[in-house]
Residue, then its C-alpha position, 0 to 999 in steps of 0.5 A: m352202084a347207084t343210078y341218079a336221074i338229074g333234071d335239066i342242066q341247061g349249061c349250069n355246069s357249076a351246079l352239076m359239079k356241086m351235085l356230083d359232089l353232093i351225091d358222091f358220084d363215082p363214075g367207076c360204078d355209079r351212073l347218071w341219067l340226064v333228062g335232056d336240055i343239057v345245054n343253052r340258057g346257062p353260062q357254061s354250055l360248052e363245059t357241060l357238053r364236054f363233060v357229058k361227052q367225056a363221061g362215056d358210059a357213066v352217063i346216059t342222056v336223052l335229047g331235049n328241045h334245047d339240045l335239038h335247037l343247038l343241032m338245028v342252028d349248027a345245020g343252018i336251019a334255025r338262028c340263035n334266039t335272044g338268051d341262047t348260050i350256044q355260041s361257045i359250042l359253035n365256036a369251039p375247036d372240037r365243035d364237030e366232034l361234040l355235035h356229032w356225039l350229040r346228034h347220036q344220042r337217044l330220044f327215049y331210054v328204057e331200062g328195067d321198069y324205068a323209062m326216061v324222056h325229056a318232056g312226055l309221052l302221048p296217052d296212047w303210047s305204051v313204053a314199047k311203042a314209044a321206044q319204037l317211035a323214038r328209034e325212027v327219029e334217032t335213025a333219021l337224025r343219024q343219017d348223012d342228010y340230017p340237015y334235010v331232016f332238020a329242015q322239016l321238023y319245026g312246027n306245031e302241026p300236026d298236034y296229035w298222033c295218028d298211026d297213019l302219019t308218014g314222013a316229016e309229019r310223023l317225025r315232027v309229032i314224035i319229037n314234039a311230044m317227047t321234047r316239047m309237050r306239057v299238057c294235052g287234051l282228052n282227044g290227044r291234042m297237044n298244047f305247046s303254048y302253055k308253060g305255067t303251073l298245074h293250077d292254071i291249065p287251060a280248060g280241056f287239057l291235063p298234064w300228060f302224066e294225068m291222062p286217064q288210062r295212060a298206056s305208059r302208066d305201068y312204067k316209072i318215068v323220069c322226065g324234065h322240061w316243065s320248069a314251072l311245075g318244079l320238082h314233081v314226084s307223083g305216082s309213077v312219074a318224076s319230073l325233075d326240072s326245077g328251074c336251075v337255069w332260072n336261079g332255081w334248083l338242080s334236082a337229082m333222084r336216086l332211082e333205087d330208093k327215090r331219094v331226092f337231092q337238090i343244089r341251089c343254082d345261082k346263075q350269077a355265081e355261075t358266071n364268076 
């Protein structure tokens, strides 16, 4: 039995299938951890979502910002953006079943000494606290009035965490940290505009995983989201988004020995 964490797929289903062949994935005994953004921007979002759903207990996925965007478009809170490839899902005969399943996925996952999140964790959040906060969001998204919840979640403010936050602001900060953050300041404030490499980070900010005395540092954390960073395995963090949807690589890491596997993703070939 082996567990493979896989970076952002974003609708590149052909690359995912090639990866499963490369690692000789056996759904009867192996498991996949998907770090979120399983849909959007790639040409096979519907096929990817269907595969992940049908894989059942063999796959554990956390929600990414693109997955949440799909749910918000479905709820009528957001519109499709240029470059989105989610219309095939919205037009599918099984859309309701697929989106109900997606809305009930985790925001954060912990097993043993590993934790998985799409983007990152704020420096003051221990893994136990992050799990508690993620459950607050998951509970809200699973309510019958979830469109009302989605209507309050867009926005960059507040850009920092405070235990006294309540209501929509509290949920917004949790979601933004776990699905959108790349860098933050020593004061814990998040910068959502920066998407570049490690070399050009604005003064006063650090990658979230390099924050001094990060409370989650005792766990091994797998994440994605930061495609410009590329495959980055350092210390206790493995960031696995290596830009598959941008003609980069789809990356997987076997958790038992940290061996990395990569498949070149040719977006043009995916459409043929």
